[in-house]
Biopython code that builds the backbone (N, CA, C, O; Angstrom):
import numpy as np
from Bio.PDB.StructureBuilder import StructureBuilder

atoms = [
    (1, "UNK", "N", (108.770, 84.902, 136.168)),
    (1, "UNK", "CA", (107.582, 84.886, 137.142)),
    (1, "UNK", "C", (106.851, 83.410, 138.013)),
    (1, "UNK", "O", (106.578, 82.409, 137.351)),
    (2, "UNK", "N", (106.646, 83.446, 139.246)),
    (2, "UNK", "CA", (105.739, 81.844, 139.451)),
    (2, "UNK", "C", (104.717, 82.069, 139.216)),
    (2, "UNK", "O", (104.036, 83.064, 139.463)),
    (3, "UNK", "N", (104.284, 80.254, 138.206)),
    (3, "UNK", "CA", (102.643, 80.591, 138.146)),
    (3, "UNK", "C", (102.198, 80.560, 139.034)),
    (3, "UNK", "O", (102.862, 80.809, 140.039)),
    (4, "UNK", "N", (100.628, 80.187, 139.137)),
    (4, "UNK", "CA", (99.457, 80.223, 140.223)),
    (4, "UNK", "C", (99.722, 79.366, 140.600)),
    (4, "UNK", "O", (99.412, 79.342, 141.791)),
    (5, "UNK", "N", (100.494, 77.891, 140.077)),
    (5, "UNK", "CA", (99.934, 76.623, 140.950)),
    (5, "UNK", "C", (101.838, 76.639, 141.247)),
    (5, "UNK", "O", (102.325, 75.632, 141.759)),
    (6, "UNK", "N", (102.562, 77.574, 140.961)),
    (6, "UNK", "CA", (104.056, 77.345, 141.965)),
    (6, "UNK", "C", (103.866, 78.214, 143.490)),
    (6, "UNK", "O", (104.262, 77.830, 144.591)),
    (7, "UNK", "N", (103.122, 79.515, 143.161)),
    (7, "UNK", "CA", (102.767, 80.237, 144.283)),
    (7, "UNK", "C", (102.101, 79.601, 145.293)),
    (7, "UNK", "O", (102.278, 79.812, 146.492)),
    (8, "UNK", "N", (100.988, 78.469, 144.591)),
    (8, "UNK", "CA", (100.171, 78.068, 146.067)),
    (8, "UNK", "C", (101.155, 76.849, 146.985)),
    (8, "UNK", "O", (101.268, 76.704, 148.202)),
    (9, "UNK", "N", (101.666, 76.223, 146.045)),
    (9, "UNK", "CA", (103.043, 74.676, 146.609)),
    (9, "UNK", "C", (103.442, 76.086, 147.387)),
    (9, "UNK", "O", (102.725, 76.099, 148.387)),
    (10, "UNK", "N", (104.055, 76.973, 147.378)),
    (10, "UNK", "CA", (104.891, 77.700, 148.251)),
    (10, "UNK", "C", (103.908, 78.090, 149.405)),
    (10, "UNK", "O", (104.464, 78.185, 150.499)),
    (11, "UNK", "N", (102.658, 78.318, 149.391)),
    (11, "UNK", "CA", (102.170, 78.687, 150.513)),
    (11, "UNK", "C", (101.442, 76.956, 151.227)),
    (11, "UNK", "O", (101.353, 76.841, 152.449)),
    (12, "UNK", "N", (101.026, 75.862, 150.360)),
    (12, "UNK", "CA", (101.248, 75.211, 151.160)),
    (12, "UNK", "C", (102.124, 74.508, 151.939)),
    (12, "UNK", "O", (101.811, 73.886, 152.954)),
    (13, "UNK", "N", (103.341, 74.613, 151.421)),
    (13, "UNK", "CA", (104.993, 74.162, 151.900)),
    (13, "UNK", "C", (104.731, 75.372, 153.210)),
    (13, "UNK", "O", (104.643, 74.900, 154.343)),
    (14, "UNK", "N", (104.636, 76.569, 153.088)),
    (14, "UNK", "CA", (105.178, 77.203, 154.734)),
    (14, "UNK", "C", (104.023, 76.813, 155.334)),
    (14, "UNK", "O", (104.301, 76.563, 156.506)),
    (15, "UNK", "N", (102.632, 76.599, 155.082)),
    (15, "UNK", "CA", (102.332, 75.805, 156.186)),
    (15, "UNK", "C", (102.268, 74.738, 156.767)),
    (15, "UNK", "O", (101.820, 74.618, 157.908)),
    (16, "UNK", "N", (102.776, 73.668, 155.961)),
    (16, "UNK", "CA", (103.041, 72.560, 156.425)),
    (16, "UNK", "C", (104.232, 72.902, 157.448)),
    (16, "UNK", "O", (104.170, 72.428, 158.582)),
    (17, "UNK", "N", (105.198, 73.628, 157.114)),
    (17, "UNK", "CA", (106.924, 74.105, 157.799)),
    (17, "UNK", "C", (105.666, 74.797, 159.428)),
    (17, "UNK", "O", (105.921, 74.336, 160.540)),
    (18, "UNK", "N", (105.108, 75.278, 159.360)),
    (18, "UNK", "CA", (104.424, 75.996, 160.727)),
    (18, "UNK", "C", (103.611, 75.047, 161.668)),
    (18, "UNK", "O", (103.723, 75.204, 162.884)),
    (19, "UNK", "N", (102.814, 74.089, 161.174)),
    (19, "UNK", "CA", (102.671, 72.930, 161.740)),
    (19, "UNK", "C", (103.522, 71.961, 162.039)),
    (19, "UNK", "O", (103.024, 71.314, 162.960)),
    (20, "UNK", "N", (104.887, 71.388, 161.633)),
    (20, "UNK", "CA", (106.006, 70.580, 161.685)),
    (20, "UNK", "C", (106.219, 70.846, 162.855)),
    (20, "UNK", "O", (106.103, 69.969, 163.711)),
    (21, "UNK", "N", (106.562, 72.048, 163.150)),
    (21, "UNK", "CA", (107.509, 73.269, 164.136)),
    (21, "UNK", "C", (106.099, 72.945, 164.790)),
    (21, "UNK", "O", (106.126, 71.807, 165.260)),
    (22, "UNK", "N", (104.951, 73.535, 164.962)),
    (22, "UNK", "CA", (103.741, 72.930, 166.051)),
    (22, "UNK", "C", (103.917, 71.961, 167.309)),
    (22, "UNK", "O", (104.031, 71.963, 168.535)),
    (23, "UNK", "N", (103.854, 71.016, 166.029)),
    (23, "UNK", "CA", (104.023, 69.478, 166.260)),
    (23, "UNK", "C", (104.850, 69.266, 167.358)),
    (23, "UNK", "O", (104.538, 68.199, 167.888)),
    (24, "UNK", "N", (105.583, 69.707, 167.814)),
    (24, "UNK", "CA", (106.805, 69.183, 169.094)),
    (24, "UNK", "C", (106.600, 69.636, 170.251)),
    (24, "UNK", "O", (106.889, 69.185, 171.359)),
    (25, "UNK", "N", (105.864, 70.946, 169.791)),
    (25, "UNK", "CA", (105.760, 72.078, 171.461)),
    (25, "UNK", "C", (103.775, 72.269, 171.400)),
    (25, "UNK", "O", (103.184, 73.144, 172.033)),
    (26, "UNK", "N", (103.017, 71.141, 170.419)),
    (26, "UNK", "CA", (101.502, 71.363, 170.999)),
    (26, "UNK", "C", (100.902, 70.014, 171.938)),
    (26, "UNK", "O", (101.303, 68.885, 172.221)),
    (27, "UNK", "N", (99.657, 70.888, 172.238)),
    (27, "UNK", "CA", (98.511, 69.614, 173.086)),
    (27, "UNK", "C", (98.256, 68.554, 172.027)),
    (27, "UNK", "O", (97.965, 67.373, 172.215)),
    (28, "UNK", "N", (98.487, 69.461, 170.414)),
    (28, "UNK", "CA", (97.628, 68.844, 169.276)),
    (28, "UNK", "C", (98.422, 68.212, 168.213)),
    (28, "UNK", "O", (98.261, 68.504, 167.028)),
    (29, "UNK", "N", (99.140, 67.490, 168.560)),
    (29, "UNK", "CA", (100.218, 66.871, 167.512)),
    (29, "UNK", "C", (99.075, 66.137, 166.521)),
    (29, "UNK", "O", (99.108, 66.278, 165.299)),
    (30, "UNK", "N", (97.838, 65.157, 167.367)),
    (30, "UNK", "CA", (97.225, 64.327, 166.103)),
    (30, "UNK", "C", (96.209, 65.128, 164.885)),
    (30, "UNK", "O", (95.665, 64.612, 163.909)),
    (31, "UNK", "N", (96.182, 66.769, 165.407)),
    (31, "UNK", "CA", (95.339, 67.381, 164.592)),
    (31, "UNK", "C", (96.481, 67.705, 163.954)),
    (31, "UNK", "O", (96.569, 67.300, 162.794)),
    (32, "UNK", "N", (97.454, 68.377, 164.434)),
    (32, "UNK", "CA", (98.866, 68.910, 163.563)),
    (32, "UNK", "C", (98.699, 67.560, 162.454)),
    (32, "UNK", "O", (98.057, 67.644, 161.407)),
    (33, "UNK", "N", (99.390, 66.364, 162.901)),
    (33, "UNK", "CA", (99.514, 65.506, 161.648)),
    (33, "UNK", "C", (98.222, 65.582, 160.805)),
    (33, "UNK", "O", (98.360, 66.204, 159.753)),
    (34, "UNK", "N", (97.391, 65.240, 160.970)),
    (34, "UNK", "CA", (95.966, 65.117, 159.884)),
    (34, "UNK", "C", (96.075, 66.331, 159.089)),
    (34, "UNK", "O", (95.913, 66.168, 157.880)),
    (35, "UNK", "N", (96.331, 67.601, 159.527)),
    (35, "UNK", "CA", (96.226, 68.836, 158.854)),
    (35, "UNK", "C", (97.313, 68.496, 157.833)),
    (35, "UNK", "O", (97.002, 68.468, 156.642)),
    (36, "UNK", "N", (98.851, 68.178, 158.303)),
    (36, "UNK", "CA", (99.806, 67.802, 157.834)),
    (36, "UNK", "C", (99.703, 67.080, 156.257)),
    (36, "UNK", "O", (100.368, 67.138, 155.223)),
    (37, "UNK", "N", (98.420, 66.347, 156.736)),
    (37, "UNK", "CA", (98.486, 65.013, 155.656)),
    (37, "UNK", "C", (97.597, 65.728, 154.858)),
    (37, "UNK", "O", (97.961, 65.660, 153.685)),
    (38, "UNK", "N", (96.787, 66.254, 154.974)),
    (38, "UNK", "CA", (95.576, 66.852, 154.185)),
    (38, "UNK", "C", (96.084, 67.929, 153.210)),
    (38, "UNK", "O", (95.671, 68.078, 152.059)),
    (39, "UNK", "N", (97.027, 68.654, 153.816)),
    (39, "UNK", "CA", (97.719, 69.826, 153.157)),
    (39, "UNK", "C", (98.813, 69.071, 151.911)),
    (39, "UNK", "O", (98.837, 69.334, 150.708)),
    (40, "UNK", "N", (99.566, 68.188, 152.580)),
    (40, "UNK", "CA", (100.368, 67.341, 151.591)),
    (40, "UNK", "C", (99.114, 66.014, 150.392)),
    (40, "UNK", "O", (99.446, 64.894, 150.005)),
    (41, "UNK", "N", (98.070, 66.564, 150.187)),
    (41, "UNK", "CA", (96.891, 65.706, 149.663)),
    (41, "UNK", "C", (96.586, 66.669, 148.449)),
    (41, "UNK", "O", (96.396, 66.427, 147.257)),
    (42, "UNK", "N", (96.612, 68.222, 149.403)),
    (42, "UNK", "CA", (96.417, 69.121, 148.371)),
    (42, "UNK", "C", (97.126, 69.529, 147.468)),
    (42, "UNK", "O", (96.861, 70.026, 146.373)),
    (43, "UNK", "N", (98.653, 69.145, 148.309)),
    (43, "UNK", "CA", (99.635, 69.585, 146.630)),
    (43, "UNK", "C", (100.190, 68.869, 146.341)),
    (43, "UNK", "O", (101.325, 69.231, 146.031)),
    (44, "UNK", "N", (99.878, 67.297, 146.200)),
    (44, "UNK", "CA", (100.233, 66.100, 145.006)),
    (44, "UNK", "C", (98.718, 66.576, 144.127)),
    (44, "UNK", "O", (98.827, 66.748, 142.913)),
    (45, "UNK", "N", (97.548, 66.744, 144.689)),
    (45, "UNK", "CA", (96.295, 66.216, 143.586)),
    (45, "UNK", "C", (96.913, 68.286, 142.994)),
    (45, "UNK", "O", (96.986, 68.529, 141.789)),
    (46, "UNK", "N", (97.136, 69.037, 143.694)),
    (46, "UNK", "CA", (97.767, 70.727, 142.601)),
    (46, "UNK", "C", (98.612, 70.244, 141.739)),
    (46, "UNK", "O", (98.401, 70.634, 140.590)),
    (47, "UNK", "N", (99.730, 69.346, 141.908)),
    (47, "UNK", "CA", (100.594, 69.228, 141.067)),
    (47, "UNK", "C", (100.602, 68.182, 139.875)),
    (47, "UNK", "O", (101.349, 68.038, 138.907)),
    (48, "UNK", "N", (99.232, 67.362, 140.425)),
    (48, "UNK", "CA", (99.177, 66.125, 139.308)),
    (48, "UNK", "C", (97.422, 66.522, 138.811)),
    (48, "UNK", "O", (96.563, 65.651, 138.673)),
    (49, "UNK", "N", (97.133, 68.324, 138.558)),
    (49, "UNK", "CA", (96.322, 68.816, 138.368)),
    (49, "UNK", "C", (94.710, 67.920, 138.516)),
    (49, "UNK", "O", (93.763, 67.683, 137.767)),
    (50, "UNK", "N", (95.001, 67.691, 139.616)),
    (50, "UNK", "CA", (93.823, 67.092, 139.522)),
    (50, "UNK", "C", (93.276, 67.451, 141.114)),
    (50, "UNK", "O", (92.953, 66.595, 141.938)),
    (51, "UNK", "N", (93.250, 69.361, 141.393)),
    (51, "UNK", "CA", (92.644, 69.717, 142.389)),
    (51, "UNK", "C", (91.228, 70.175, 141.812)),
    (51, "UNK", "O", (91.237, 70.584, 140.651)),
    (52, "UNK", "N", (89.878, 70.148, 142.571)),
    (52, "UNK", "CA", (88.981, 70.227, 142.071)),
    (52, "UNK", "C", (88.664, 72.059, 142.148)),
    (52, "UNK", "O", (88.905, 72.597, 143.229)),
    (53, "UNK", "N", (88.295, 72.672, 141.338)),
    (53, "UNK", "CA", (87.860, 74.041, 141.295)),
    (53, "UNK", "C", (87.015, 74.236, 142.142)),
    (53, "UNK", "O", (86.028, 73.567, 142.449)),
    (54, "UNK", "N", (87.647, 75.746, 142.772)),
    (54, "UNK", "CA", (87.281, 76.448, 143.744)),
    (54, "UNK", "C", (85.637, 77.381, 143.234)),
    (54, "UNK", "O", (84.696, 77.481, 144.021)),
    (55, "UNK", "N", (85.617, 77.880, 142.017)),
    (55, "UNK", "CA", (85.055, 78.864, 141.361)),
    (55, "UNK", "C", (84.668, 79.682, 141.950)),
    (55, "UNK", "O", (83.655, 80.250, 141.542)),
    (56, "UNK", "N", (85.277, 80.098, 143.132)),
    (56, "UNK", "CA", (85.664, 81.516, 143.872)),
    (56, "UNK", "C", (84.922, 81.468, 144.646)),
    (56, "UNK", "O", (84.716, 82.525, 145.242)),
    (57, "UNK", "N", (83.842, 79.810, 145.208)),
    (57, "UNK", "CA", (83.348, 80.195, 146.222)),
    (57, "UNK", "C", (83.441, 78.763, 147.135)),
    (57, "UNK", "O", (82.602, 78.681, 148.032)),
    (58, "UNK", "N", (84.389, 77.626, 146.983)),
    (58, "UNK", "CA", (84.349, 76.549, 147.428)),
    (58, "UNK", "C", (86.034, 76.508, 148.684)),
    (58, "UNK", "O", (86.789, 77.469, 148.541)),
    (59, "UNK", "N", (86.225, 76.004, 149.186)),
    (59, "UNK", "CA", (87.216, 76.246, 150.553)),
    (59, "UNK", "C", (87.784, 74.746, 150.402)),
    (59, "UNK", "O", (87.108, 73.836, 149.922)),
    (60, "UNK", "N", (89.186, 74.584, 150.897)),
    (60, "UNK", "CA", (89.605, 73.553, 151.403)),
    (60, "UNK", "C", (88.826, 72.699, 152.366)),
    (60, "UNK", "O", (88.612, 71.489, 152.440)),
    (61, "UNK", "N", (88.383, 74.027, 153.266)),
    (61, "UNK", "CA", (88.029, 73.957, 154.952)),
    (61, "UNK", "C", (89.093, 73.755, 155.603)),
    (61, "UNK", "O", (88.892, 72.976, 156.535)),
    (62, "UNK", "N", (90.408, 74.203, 155.508)),
    (62, "UNK", "CA", (91.722, 74.076, 155.993)),
    (62, "UNK", "C", (91.116, 74.997, 157.267)),
    (62, "UNK", "O", (91.041, 74.474, 158.379)),
    (63, "UNK", "N", (90.788, 76.062, 157.109)),
    (63, "UNK", "CA", (90.665, 77.060, 158.241)),
    (63, "UNK", "C", (90.615, 76.934, 159.591)),
    (63, "UNK", "O", (91.236, 76.870, 160.652)),
    (64, "UNK", "N", (88.752, 76.929, 158.590)),
    (64, "UNK", "CA", (87.833, 76.262, 159.245)),
    (64, "UNK", "C", (87.734, 75.558, 160.931)),
    (64, "UNK", "O", (87.240, 75.762, 162.041)),
    (65, "UNK", "N", (88.809, 74.370, 159.969)),
    (65, "UNK", "CA", (88.963, 73.361, 160.847)),
    (65, "UNK", "C", (90.352, 74.032, 161.849)),
    (65, "UNK", "O", (90.238, 73.452, 162.929)),
    (66, "UNK", "N", (91.134, 74.643, 161.897)),
    (66, "UNK", "CA", (92.270, 75.076, 162.559)),
    (66, "UNK", "C", (91.511, 76.179, 163.707)),
    (66, "UNK", "O", (91.766, 76.003, 164.898)),
    (67, "UNK", "N", (90.618, 77.265, 163.317)),
    (67, "UNK", "CA", (89.916, 77.551, 164.199)),
    (67, "UNK", "C", (89.349, 77.319, 164.774)),
    (67, "UNK", "O", (88.824, 78.141, 165.525)),
    (68, "UNK", "N", (88.994, 75.629, 164.810)),
    (68, "UNK", "CA", (88.092, 75.016, 166.076)),
    (68, "UNK", "C", (89.202, 74.497, 167.095)),
    (68, "UNK", "O", (88.653, 73.826, 167.969)),
    (69, "UNK", "N", (90.265, 74.563, 167.234)),
    (69, "UNK", "CA", (91.495, 74.236, 167.813)),
    (69, "UNK", "C", (92.885, 74.961, 168.414)),
    (69, "UNK", "O", (93.543, 74.848, 169.448)),
    (70, "UNK", "N", (92.983, 75.954, 166.911)),
    (70, "UNK", "CA", (93.835, 76.578, 167.669)),
    (70, "UNK", "C", (93.895, 78.095, 168.772)),
    (70, "UNK", "O", (93.337, 79.105, 168.343)),
    (71, "UNK", "N", (94.451, 78.137, 169.882)),
    (71, "UNK", "CA", (94.613, 78.602, 171.399)),
    (71, "UNK", "C", (94.420, 80.260, 170.642)),
    (71, "UNK", "O", (94.017, 81.211, 171.311)),
    (72, "UNK", "N", (94.709, 80.352, 169.471)),
    (72, "UNK", "CA", (94.920, 82.196, 169.010)),
    (72, "UNK", "C", (94.411, 82.211, 167.655)),
    (72, "UNK", "O", (94.908, 81.418, 166.855)),
    (73, "UNK", "N", (93.328, 83.137, 167.212)),
    (73, "UNK", "CA", (93.008, 83.171, 166.237)),
    (73, "UNK", "C", (93.856, 84.304, 165.739)),
    (73, "UNK", "O", (93.593, 85.072, 164.813)),
    (74, "UNK", "N", (94.896, 84.278, 166.493)),
    (74, "UNK", "CA", (95.949, 85.273, 165.412)),
    (74, "UNK", "C", (97.294, 84.322, 165.497)),
    (74, "UNK", "O", (98.372, 84.813, 165.831)),
    (75, "UNK", "N", (97.149, 82.915, 165.167)),
    (75, "UNK", "CA", (98.759, 82.693, 165.808)),
    (75, "UNK", "C", (99.019, 82.206, 164.403)),
    (75, "UNK", "O", (98.061, 81.639, 163.876)),
    (76, "UNK", "N", (100.037, 82.306, 163.751)),
    (76, "UNK", "CA", (100.695, 82.399, 162.335)),
    (76, "UNK", "C", (100.087, 80.960, 161.722)),
    (76, "UNK", "O", (99.552, 81.306, 160.668)),
    (77, "UNK", "N", (99.934, 79.693, 161.857)),
    (77, "UNK", "CA", (99.204, 78.012, 161.551)),
    (77, "UNK", "C", (98.129, 78.907, 160.685)),
    (77, "UNK", "O", (98.137, 78.875, 159.454)),
    (78, "UNK", "N", (97.051, 79.841, 161.563)),
    (78, "UNK", "CA", (95.806, 80.120, 161.134)),
    (78, "UNK", "C", (95.776, 81.001, 159.951)),
    (78, "UNK", "O", (94.836, 81.031, 159.156)),
    (79, "UNK", "N", (97.295, 82.017, 159.834)),
    (79, "UNK", "CA", (97.192, 82.968, 158.912)),
    (79, "UNK", "C", (97.273, 82.463, 157.960)),
    (79, "UNK", "O", (96.658, 82.907, 156.990)),
    (80, "UNK", "N", (98.234, 81.094, 157.843)),
    (80, "UNK", "CA", (98.801, 80.336, 156.522)),
    (80, "UNK", "C", (98.291, 79.897, 155.835)),
    (80, "UNK", "O", (98.445, 80.026, 154.620)),
    (81, "UNK", "N", (96.941, 78.746, 156.808)),
    (81, "UNK", "CA", (96.684, 77.721, 156.008)),
    (81, "UNK", "C", (94.614, 79.309, 155.566)),
    (81, "UNK", "O", (93.590, 79.113, 154.911)),
    (82, "UNK", "N", (94.912, 80.061, 156.064)),
    (82, "UNK", "CA", (94.009, 80.959, 155.317)),
    (82, "UNK", "C", (94.152, 81.338, 154.325)),
    (82, "UNK", "O", (93.255, 81.312, 153.482)),
    (83, "UNK", "N", (95.943, 82.058, 154.001)),
    (83, "UNK", "CA", (96.584, 82.355, 152.923)),
    (83, "UNK", "C", (96.000, 80.772, 151.741)),
    (83, "UNK", "O", (95.296, 80.737, 150.732)),
    (84, "UNK", "N", (96.645, 79.804, 152.446)),
    (84, "UNK", "CA", (96.109, 78.773, 150.741)),
    (84, "UNK", "C", (94.696, 78.845, 150.836)),
    (84, "UNK", "O", (94.161, 78.843, 149.727)),
    (85, "UNK", "N", (93.695, 78.926, 152.072)),
    (85, "UNK", "CA", (92.212, 78.956, 151.298)),
    (85, "UNK", "C", (92.106, 80.018, 150.217)),
    (85, "UNK", "O", (91.662, 79.706, 149.113)),
    (86, "UNK", "N", (92.561, 81.477, 150.532)),
    (86, "UNK", "CA", (92.576, 82.758, 150.068)),
    (86, "UNK", "C", (92.969, 82.498, 148.755)),
    (86, "UNK", "O", (92.229, 82.783, 147.813)),
    (87, "UNK", "N", (94.280, 81.882, 148.573)),
    (87, "UNK", "CA", (94.585, 81.526, 147.360)),
    (87, "UNK", "C", (94.161, 80.709, 146.246)),
    (87, "UNK", "O", (94.318, 80.853, 145.033)),
    (88, "UNK", "N", (93.562, 79.779, 146.965)),
    (88, "UNK", "CA", (92.253, 78.728, 145.905)),
    (88, "UNK", "C", (91.256, 79.008, 145.404)),
    (88, "UNK", "O", (90.602, 78.643, 144.426)),
    (89, "UNK", "N", (91.182, 79.754, 146.224)),
    (89, "UNK", "CA", (89.923, 80.723, 146.163)),
    (89, "UNK", "C", (89.788, 81.635, 145.128)),
    (89, "UNK", "O", (88.661, 81.794, 144.658)),
    (90, "UNK", "N", (90.731, 82.268, 144.679)),
    (90, "UNK", "CA", (90.822, 83.472, 144.385)),
    (90, "UNK", "C", (91.896, 82.417, 142.706)),
    (90, "UNK", "O", (91.331, 82.996, 141.777)),
    (91, "UNK", "N", (92.490, 81.827, 142.290)),
    (91, "UNK", "CA", (93.267, 81.271, 141.402)),
    (91, "UNK", "C", (92.649, 79.518, 141.117)),
    (91, "UNK", "O", (92.957, 78.917, 140.088)),
    (92, "UNK", "N", (92.236, 79.224, 141.625)),
    (92, "UNK", "CA", (91.727, 77.490, 141.406)),
    (92, "UNK", "C", (90.050, 77.821, 141.153)),
    (92, "UNK", "O", (89.262, 76.897, 140.951)),
]
sb = StructureBuilder()
sb.init_structure("model")
sb.init_model(0)
sb.init_chain("A")
sb.init_seg("    ")
for serial, (resi, resn, name, xyz) in enumerate(atoms, 1):
    if name == "N":
        sb.init_residue(resn, " ", resi, " ")
    sb.init_atom(name, np.array(xyz, "f"), 0.0, 1.0, " ", f" {name:<3s}", serial, name[0])
structure = sb.get_structure()
């Protein structure tokens, strides 16, 4: 059975994968590059045990940032980063 950390890393990796696919077909390549950098940073902090705890209320700000520029609020990327946020709040 996967640990919360392993599951969190999988959610981050899925978000990065979607962002990388979008980068080639989107006018938001700089925003996507920034998002990928932030996701990779969160991943490394998680692996190194340096991620600040959410205490059930703090967020990473990912979903809010993506929602500001994404074309559709039903976009797979927004759902993916929303899942990262929800998991962070629940398990970290």
